[in-house]
C-alpha positions in Angstrom: -34.6 -3.0 2.5 -32.2 -4.9 4.7 -35.0 -7.1 6.1 -36.0 -8.3 2.6 -32.3 -9.0 1.8 -32.0 -11.1 5.0 -35.1 -13.1 4.0 -33.7 -13.7 0.5 -30.4 -14.8 2.0 -32.0 -17.3 4.3 -34.0 -18.7 1.4 -30.8 -19.2 -0.6 -29.1 -21.0 2.3 -32.1 -23.3 2.7 -32.0 -24.2 -0.9 -28.4 -25.2 -0.7 -28.8 -27.5 2.3 -29.8 -30.6 0.2 -26.7 -30.1 -2.0 -24.5 -29.9 1.0 -25.9 -33.2 2.4 -25.4 -34.9 -1.0 -21.8 -33.7 -1.0 -21.2 -35.5 2.3 -21.9 -38.9 0.6 -20.1 -38.1 -2.6 -16.6 -39.3 -3.5 -14.0 -37.7 -1.3 -12.3 -34.6 -2.7 -8.7 -34.9 -4.0 -6.0 -33.8 -1.6 -4.3 -30.5 -2.1 -1.3 -32.4 -3.5 -3.4 -34.1 -6.1 -4.8 -30.6 -7.2 -1.4 -28.9 -7.1 -1.4 -28.3 -10.9 -5.1 -27.6 -11.3 -4.5 -23.8 -11.3 -2.6 -24.0 -14.6 -5.7 -25.2 -16.5 -8.2 -22.7 -15.1 -8.7 -19.7 -17.4 -10.9 -17.6 -15.1 -10.6 -16.7 -11.4 -7.3 -18.4 -11.4 -5.8 -19.1 -7.9 -2.2 -18.5 -7.2 0.0 -21.6 -7.4 0.9 -23.4 -4.2 4.3 -22.8 -2.6 5.4 -26.3 -3.6 5.1 -25.3 -7.2 7.9 -22.7 -6.8 10.1 -25.0 -4.7 10.4 -27.5 -7.6 10.6 -24.9 -10.3 13.8 -24.9 -12.4 14.1 -21.4 -13.8 15.9 -20.1 -16.9 18.4 -17.3 -16.6 17.0 -13.8 -16.3 16.4 -11.9 -19.5 18.3 -8.7 -20.0 16.6 -5.4 -19.0 13.1 -6.9 -18.8 10.7 -6.9 -15.9 7.6 -7.6 -17.9 5.1 -10.3 -16.9 2.6 -11.2 -14.2 4.0 -11.5 -10.8 2.7 -13.1 -7.5 3.7 -11.1 -4.4 3.0 -13.9 -2.0 -0.6 -13.3 -0.8 -1.0 -14.6 2.7 2.8 -15.4 2.8 3.5 -11.7 3.4 2.3 -9.4 0.6 -0.8 -8.3 2.4 1.2 -6.9 5.4 -1.7 -6.3 7.7 0.6 -5.3 10.6 2.6 -2.7 8.7 5.5 -2.8 6.3 7.0 -6.2 6.0 10.4 -5.2 7.4 8.8 -3.2 10.3 5.8 -5.1 11.5 4.0 -3.1 14.3 3.6 -4.5 17.8 1.2 -3.4 20.5 3.8 -1.3 22.4 5.2 0.2 19.1 8.7 -0.5 20.4 10.2 -3.6 18.9 10.1 -2.7 15.2 9.3 1.0 15.2 10.7 3.3 12.5 13.0 6.3 13.2 10.5 9.1 13.7 11.3 12.7 14.1 9.3 14.6 16.8 7.0 15.9 14.0 6.6 12.4 12.5 5.7 10.9 15.9 3.1 13.6 16.4 1.6 12.9 13.0 1.6 9.1 13.7 -0.5 9.6 16.8 -3.2 11.3 14.8 -3.7 8.3 12.6 -6.2 5.6 13.9 -6.0 2.4 12.0 -8.9 -0.1 12.0 -7.0 -3.3 11.7 -3.7 -5.0 12.6 -2.2 -4.9 16.0 -2.6 -1.1 16.1 -6.3 -1.3 15.3 -7.5 -0.9 18.8 -9.8 2.1 18.1 -13.6 2.1 18.1 -14.8 1.7 14.6 -16.3 5.2 14.6 -12.9 6.7 15.4 -11.0 4.9 12.6 -9.6 7.5 10.1 -7.8 5.3 7.6 -8.3 6.9 4.2 -8.5 3.5 2.5 -11.6 2.7 4.6 -13.4 5.4 2.6 -12.2 4.1 -0.8 -9.5 6.7 -1.1 -6.6 5.4 -3.2 -3.7 3.8 -1.3 -1.1 5.8 -3.1 2.6 5.2 -3.1 4.3 3.6 -1.4 1.3 1.9 0.3 0.7 0.1 -3.0 3.8 -1.8 -2.1 3.5 -1.9 1.7 -0.1 -3.1 2.0 -2.2 -5.6 -0.1 0.7 -6.3 -2.4 -0.8 -9.2 -4.3 -0.6 -10.0 -8.0 0.9 -7.3 -10.2 1.5 -7.0 -14.0 4.4 -5.1 -15.4 4.2 -3.7 -18.9 7.1 -1.9 -20.8 7.3 0.2 -23.9 9.9 2.5 -25.3 9.5 5.3 -22.8 7.4 3.9 -19.9 7.2 1.1 -17.4 3.6 0.5 -16.2 2.7 -1.4 -13.1 -0.8 -2.7 -12.8 -2.0 -3.6 -9.2 -4.6 -6.2 -8.5 -5.7 -4.5 -5.3 -8.2 -1.7 -6.2 -7.5 -2.2 -9.9 -4.9 0.7 -10.0 -1.9 1.5 -12.2 1.1 3.7 -12.1 3.5 5.0 -14.7 7.3 5.2 -14.4 8.8 7.3 -17.1 12.0 5.8 -18.6 12.7 8.4 -21.4 15.4 10.2 -19.4 13.3 13.0 -18.0 14.0 14.4 -14.5 11.5 14.4 -11.7 9.5 17.7 -11.4 11.0 20.3 -9.1 7.8 21.3 -7.2 5.0 19.1 -8.4 1.3 19.3 -7.4 0.5 16.2 -5.2 -0.8 13.0 -6.7 -1.9 9.8 -5.1 0.9 7.8 -6.7 3.3 10.8 -7.1 5.6 11.2 -10.1 8.1 8.6 -11.0 11.1 8.2 -13.3 13.2 5.1 -13.7 16.4 3.7 -15.3 18.4 0.5 -15.5 21.3 0.4 -13.1 22.6 -2.7 -14.9 21.2 -5.4 -17.0 19.1 -6.9 -14.2 18.5 -4.0 -11.8 15.9 -1.3 -12.4 15.6 1.8 -10.1 12.4 3.9 -9.8 12.3 7.1 -7.9 9.0 8.8 -6.7 8.1 12.2 -5.3 5.0 14.4 -5.0 2.9 11.9 -3.1 -0.3 13.2 -1.5 0.4 13.6 2.2 -3.2 12.5 3.1 -2.1 8.9 2.3 -0.5 6.6 4.8 2.7 4.6 4.2 1.2 1.3 5.5 -1.7 -0.3 7.2 -0.8 0.8 10.8 -0.9 4.5 10.0 2.7 5.5 9.5 2.5 9.0 8.0 4.5 10.9 5.5 5.0 14.6 4.7 5.2 16.5 1.4 9.0 15.9 1.5 8.6 12.1 1.0 10.7 10.4 -1.7 10.5 6.7 -2.4 12.9 4.4 -4.2 11.9 1.0 -5.7 14.7 -1.3 -6.6 13.6 -4.2 -8.8 16.1 -7.0 -9.2 15.5 -9.7 -11.9 17.1 -12.8 -10.3 16.1 -15.3 -12.9 13.3 -15.8 -15.5 10.8 -16.5 -12.7 11.9 -14.4 -9.8 11.9 -10.7 -8.9 13.1 -9.0 -5.8 11.7 -5.7 -4.7 13.3 -3.3 -2.2 11.4 -0.1 -1.1 13.2 2.7 0.6 11.4 5.5 2.5 13.2 8.9 2.7 11.2 11.7 4.4 13.5 14.0 6.4 10.5 15.9 8.0 9.0 12.8 9.6 12.0 10.3 9.8 15.5 10.8 11.0 17.0 8.5 8.4 15.8 6.5 5.4 14.4 3.1 6.1 13.4 0.0 4.1 9.8 -1.1 4.1 10.7 -4.1 1.9 14.1 -5.5 1.5 14.6 -7.9 -1.5 11.0 -9.1 -1.1 10.5 -12.0 -3.5 7.8 -12.1 -6.3 7.2 -15.2 -8.4 6.3 -15.1 -12.1 2.9 -16.4 -13.1 1.9 -17.8 -16.5 1.0 -15.2 -19.2 -2.6 -16.6 -19.3 -3.1 -16.0 -15.6 -6.4 -14.3 -14.9 -6.1 -11.6 -12.3 -9.2 -11.4 -10.0 -10.8 -8.1 -9.2 -10.3 -6.6 -5.7 -12.0 -3.2 -6.0 -13.3 -0.9 -3.2 -17.0 -0.1 -3.8 -17.8 3.5 -2.6 -21.5 2.7 -2.2 -20.9 -0.5 -0.2 -18.3 1.3 1.9 -20.6 4.2 2.7 -23.4 1.9 3.7 -21.0 -0.2 5.9 -19.7 3.0 7.6 -23.2 4.2 8.2 -24.4 0.9 9.7 -21.2 -0.2 11.5 -19.0 2.8 11.8 -21.6 5.2 13.2 -25.1 3.6 13.3 -26.6 6.7 15.0 -26.0 8.8 11.9 -29.1 9.4 9.7 -29.4 7.5 6.5 -27.8 9.3 3.5 -30.0 11.2 1.1 -31.7 8.8 -1.4 -31.0 5.7 0.7 -33.7 3.0 0.8 -32.1 1.1 3.7 -33.9 1.9 7.0 
């Protein structure tokens, strides 16, 4: 029961108070500068390196036709994108950076009610973001919201991208096949890719489930959506990602959600933390906060 949990939590906090007081008289902690290389020695729950690390990095030339590795998309520096796609951040009036909607696209946008960002002005009970119910983000929202650490793996006929957020993956076929003509919808769609030159890889997606949003502010897409990812290997330690949205039903012209967005390479031993949506915790949160007047779900012990 929640009351019992609260009592336990208070007991834990009380037990920690002496330790906190002792810490006040202990030797002062090292400054961030003194700890700037600590992340390289930690094998579990590794933090991303500080920005200063990349500034002093002297990188080797880019390997030919190789995107493999663990890549840091910037975290709080931009990869999370709480206010919409990085190149089109939303504003309260939806005027300064809005995307080129068709009339049908504008109508679809007004039906979406995000719960965060500058557009998140709706009561919690009205929010209808699919991600708030642990639905997969899908493509291209994997790139346009919560783009954190990713790992890219390659074999003879596939390029596989592993996302830290929600512990998801997607497959890009590189064996020369064409995209399907009329595919059944998938969260991440269907993808094929090829090397444009020795350092530029192009992936094309279609067949994305129209229930997904493009980004965190509720920009919609139709079943006609096609997405292009352009990965540019700048040097051994740097990738640039461009994401182009093309949906003639909802947008009058293609637009770029990311434009040469920079990702930095992390060490091969970097440990990627879990960031997974728990369906049971989400359901309980939505019951207590989203609509507290709803009855408890069947089998629930929280009253």
